[in-house]
DOVEXSE-375179 format. One record per residue: residue number from 0; y, z, x of N, C-alpha, C in turn. Coordinates in pm, 1 decimal. Example, Ala and Ser with C-alpha at 12.3 -4.5 7.8 and 13.67 -1.06 7.14 Angstrom:
<filos>
   n       nv       nw       nu      cav      caw      cau       cv       cw       cu
   0   -569.0    780.0   1319.0   -450.0    780.0   1230.0   -330.0    780.0   1320.0
   1   -225.0    708.0   1285.0   -106.0    714.0   1367.0      3.0    787.0   1290.0
</filos>
This chain:
<filos>
   n       nv       nw       nu      cav      caw      cau       cv       cw       cu
   0   2100.7   5907.9    994.4   2054.5   5835.7    877.9   1952.0   5915.6    802.0
   1   1967.2   5877.3    676.4   1888.4   5964.4    566.1   1763.0   5885.9    561.6
   2   1661.5   5935.0    501.4   1552.6   5863.5    453.8   1584.0   5741.6    346.0
   3   1678.8   5767.9    277.9   1709.2   5671.2    167.5   1780.8   5547.0    240.1
   4   1861.4   5583.8    345.0   1935.8   5482.4    410.5   1834.4   5382.7    498.6
   5   1732.1   5458.1    548.9   1631.0   5390.2    620.7   1553.6   5296.0    530.7
   6   1519.4   5351.3    416.5   1457.4   5258.9    310.4   1541.6   5148.7    266.3
   7   1663.7   5177.0    255.3   1748.2   5057.4    219.1   1753.3   4957.9    332.6
   8   1775.9   5010.7    446.1   1770.6   4910.4    561.1   1647.0   4841.1    574.7
   9   1536.5   4913.1    554.9   1408.8   4834.5    561.5   1397.1   4720.8    456.2
  10   1436.6   4761.4    332.2   1436.6   4659.5    231.7   1518.0   4533.2    255.1
  11   1638.0   4562.9    319.9   1730.7   4460.6    363.2   1662.9   4360.1    469.0
  12   1610.3   4436.3    563.9   1515.9   4348.6    670.5   1415.6   4259.1    612.6
  13   1350.4   4328.8    512.1   1236.1   4250.2    458.3   1279.6   4130.5    381.1
  14   1386.2   4148.1    316.5   1454.9   4044.4    237.9   1495.1   3924.1    326.5
  15   1559.3   3977.1    440.9   1591.2   3879.1    533.0   1484.1   3799.2    601.8
  16   1383.4   3878.7    630.6   1248.4   3813.8    685.7   1199.5   3713.4    581.0
  17   1184.8   3758.6    463.7   1130.1   3666.7    360.7   1224.2   3538.2    340.0
  18   1354.4   3544.8    353.3   1420.7   3436.6    329.1   1408.4   3337.6    445.8
  19   1389.2   3399.1    581.0   1366.2   3313.0    685.8   1231.2   3237.5    677.3
  20   1144.6   3309.7    626.4   1003.6   3257.9    612.5   1010.4   3143.3    515.1
  21   1080.2   3159.9    400.0   1099.2   3048.1    295.5   1164.2   2931.3    352.4
  22   1270.6   2944.8    440.8   1350.0   2837.4    510.4   1252.2   2767.7    604.2
  23   1167.6   2846.2    672.4   1068.1   2779.9    770.3    968.9   2712.8    701.4
  24    917.0   2765.4    588.1    800.6   2693.2    509.1    870.1   2567.8    463.4
  25   1004.2   2571.3    413.2   1058.6   2443.3    353.6   1068.8   2334.4    455.7
  26   1120.7   2389.6    585.8   1131.0   2280.2    690.6    993.3   2231.7    732.7
  27    897.9   2306.1    737.4    752.6   2281.3    778.1    721.7   2172.4    670.3
  28    740.5   2200.4    540.9    676.2   2105.6    442.8    737.5   1978.9    454.5
  29    872.2   1974.6    478.1    943.2   1841.5    499.0    888.7   1770.3    623.9
  30    861.9   1847.7    729.8    825.8   1784.7    851.3    671.4   1740.2    827.7
  31    598.3   1802.4    749.7    460.1   1750.2    724.4    467.7   1630.0    653.5
  32    569.1   1623.7    546.8    579.5   1512.0    457.4    623.8   1385.8    551.5
  33    725.5   1408.1    631.0    756.2   1299.7    711.8    646.9   1249.6    806.1
  34    569.6   1339.6    851.2    472.0   1289.6    949.2    358.3   1207.4    861.5
  35    328.0   1261.3    741.3    236.2   1192.0    650.5    292.0   1052.4    615.9
  36    429.6   1036.1    585.4    484.3    914.7    540.6    478.1    817.3    653.8
  37    503.0    870.2    792.6    491.3    780.7    910.2    346.0    736.0    929.9
  38    249.1    822.0    908.9    109.3    780.4    926.0     62.9    685.6    826.4
  39    116.2    700.1    695.1     86.2    598.6    584.2    156.4    466.3    633.8
  40    266.9    461.2    681.8    331.6    329.2    701.0    252.7    257.9    831.5
  41    205.2    347.0    925.4    125.3    301.4   1042.3    -13.7    237.1    986.7
  42    -57.5    318.5    894.4   -195.7    260.8    855.7   -183.9    133.3    763.1
  43    -68.3    127.7    683.4    -36.1      0.0    613.8    -16.1   -103.7    714.6
  44     54.7    -86.8    827.7     66.1   -191.4    903.6    -57.7   -247.9    977.7
  45   -137.3   -136.7   1016.0   -270.2   -185.1   1075.6   -358.6   -260.7    976.8
  46   -361.2   -220.1    840.2   -436.5   -291.7    729.7   -387.1   -426.4    734.2
  47   -243.8   -447.2    723.0   -188.2   -580.4    731.0   -225.5   -665.7    848.6
  48   -223.0   -600.0    963.4   -269.6   -675.2   1081.2   -407.0   -710.2   1083.4
  49   -493.6   -628.6   1030.3   -636.4   -655.1   1022.8   -656.0   -763.0    923.8
  50   -584.9   -768.1    814.3   -602.3   -867.7    710.7   -552.4  -1015.1    766.3
  51   -444.9  -1016.9    838.7   -398.8  -1132.1    910.4   -481.5  -1177.7    992.4
  52   -543.9  -1096.1   1072.6   -650.8  -1147.3   1177.0   -760.4  -1200.3   1114.3
  53   -806.3  -1138.6   1006.1   -925.9  -1204.8    930.1   -887.2  -1331.2    860.1
  54   -772.7  -1345.9    806.0   -742.1  -1486.9    744.3   -734.2  -1582.3    839.5
  55   -655.3  -1543.7    969.4   -637.8  -1648.3   1080.4   -775.3  -1680.8   1124.0
  56   -855.8  -1585.3   1148.9   -999.9  -1621.8   1202.3  -1066.8  -1722.0   1121.8
  57  -1055.1  -1699.7    984.7  -1134.6  -1795.3    895.3  -1063.0  -1940.7    900.0
  58   -922.9  -1923.6    908.5   -857.3  -2068.8    910.8   -893.5  -2135.1   1044.3
  59   -922.1  -2062.8   1155.1   -947.2  -2117.0   1273.9  -1091.0  -2187.9   1264.6
  60  -1187.7  -2101.0   1218.9  -1321.6  -2159.6   1192.5  -1321.3  -2278.4   1113.3
  61  -1260.5  -2270.3    993.6  -1251.6  -2395.5    913.0  -1184.1  -2508.8    979.3
  62  -1079.9  -2492.9   1053.9  -1018.7  -2607.3   1126.0  -1108.5  -2665.2   1230.1
  63  -1181.8  -2576.6   1290.5  -1279.7  -2607.8   1402.4  -1391.3  -2696.4   1330.0
  64  -1438.8  -2649.6   1222.9  -1551.7  -2722.2   1159.1  -1500.6  -2864.8   1104.7
  65  -1384.8  -2849.3   1062.0  -1324.3  -2981.2   1011.3  -1298.9  -3094.7   1141.0
  66  -1249.0  -3031.0   1233.7  -1230.7  -3118.3   1355.7  -1363.8  -3168.4   1406.4
  67  -1451.3  -3082.4   1406.0  -1598.2  -3136.1   1447.1  -1640.0  -3254.1   1351.6
  68  -1623.2  -3239.8   1223.8  -1670.4  -3345.3   1134.0  -1589.2  -3463.8   1157.1
  69  -1456.5  -3453.5   1174.2  -1376.6  -3567.9   1196.7  -1411.7  -3649.7   1328.4
  70  -1447.6  -3559.5   1433.1  -1466.8  -3616.5   1563.9  -1610.9  -3702.0   1555.5
  71  -1700.6  -3650.9   1482.5  -1824.8  -3705.2   1462.6  -1813.7  -3831.9   1397.1
  72  -1716.2  -3846.3   1282.8  -1704.2  -3956.3   1225.1  -1639.4  -4069.0   1308.9
  73  -1513.8  -4029.3   1380.8  -1445.5  -4108.9   1448.9  -1522.8  -4169.7   1581.7
  74  -1572.9  -4071.6   1656.8  -1645.8  -4104.2   1772.8  -1782.8  -4154.6   1749.7
  75  -1851.9  -4114.3   1625.9  -1972.9  -4171.1   1599.0  -1948.0  -4315.2   1575.9
  76  -1841.7  -4352.8   1494.0  -1825.7  -4488.6   1451.5  -1790.5  -4569.6   1565.3
  77  -1724.3  -4531.1   1661.1  -1675.9  -4594.2   1781.1  -1807.6  -4629.9   1888.7
  78  -1902.8  -4526.8   1877.7  -2013.8  -4542.4   1970.5  -2109.8  -4634.2   1897.5
  79  -2114.9  -4654.2   1780.6  -2211.9  -4741.8   1715.9  -2157.1  -4881.8   1699.2
  80  -2026.4  -4908.6   1711.9  -1955.2  -5033.4   1716.4  -1970.5  -5108.8   1843.3
</filos>
């Protein structure tokens, strides 16, 4: 092989390697994007769950207070009668 053939072969190998690197970077970018999308969806579900617990807890407290007031009215009036 002549030095020119070696140079040409080296250039071809470099182009092939660059193409492979570009393909790998594209795949990694898509993979990272998929992971971030999955994490975003999970974070959104966790936030929704937290909001639901907060709303439910407030409703339970309000219902308990209402029940206590009603019991005092009902049982208070029965005891005084």
